[in-house]
C-alpha positions in Angstrom: 157.0 -35.7 83.3 153.6 -36.4 84.8 153.6 -39.6 86.9 149.7 -39.8 86.8 149.6 -40.0 83.0 147.9 -43.2 81.8 149.8 -45.7 79.7 148.9 -45.8 76.0 146.4 -48.5 75.0 147.8 -51.5 73.2 147.1 -51.7 69.5 146.0 -55.3 69.7 143.5 -56.8 72.1 145.1 -58.8 75.0 144.0 -61.1 77.7 142.7 -59.5 80.8 143.1 -60.5 84.5 139.7 -60.9 86.2 139.3 -61.2 89.9 137.5 -64.3 91.2 135.3 -63.3 94.2 137.1 -62.7 97.4 139.8 -65.4 96.8 143.4 -64.7 96.1 143.2 -66.3 92.7 142.6 -64.6 89.4 141.4 -65.8 86.1 142.6 -64.9 82.6 140.1 -64.1 79.9 140.6 -66.1 76.6 143.2 -64.8 74.3 142.0 -63.3 71.0 141.7 -65.7 68.1 142.0 -68.8 70.4 139.6 -71.6 71.4 139.3 -73.4 74.7 139.7 -76.8 73.0 143.0 -78.6 73.5 145.0 -79.5 70.5 146.9 -82.7 69.9 150.5 -82.9 68.8 149.4 -84.9 65.7 147.1 -82.1 64.7 149.8 -79.5 65.1 152.2 -81.6 62.9 154.6 -82.5 65.7 155.5 -86.1 66.1 155.2 -87.5 69.6 158.5 -88.0 71.5 159.7 -91.6 71.6 159.5 -93.3 75.0 163.0 -94.3 76.2 163.4 -98.0 76.6 165.7 -100.1 78.6 168.1 -100.4 75.6 168.7 -96.7 75.5 171.5 -96.2 78.0 174.1 -93.5 78.3 177.6 -93.6 79.7 176.6 -92.8 83.3 173.2 -94.3 83.6 174.3 -97.1 85.9 176.0 -94.7 88.2 172.9 -92.4 88.3 170.6 -95.3 89.2 173.0 -96.6 91.9 173.5 -93.2 93.6 171.4 -92.7 96.8 170.5 -89.1 97.7 171.6 -87.9 101.1 169.1 -88.0 103.9 168.8 -84.8 106.0 
């Protein structure tokens, strides 16, 4: 086995990690076949999650709201 042998190239293009100046942060290049525009849930066909109201209570909601976390 040769430890210095390069890894085989992937069959599909992938995102690359690009260094940003002298900072510790890095930036990813755009993934293939994607856009930088955000998509909305409605456009994706997903219905938005309902916002829980005051009428939606579970068996232990009152206890959870009354509990006070310990102070260290």
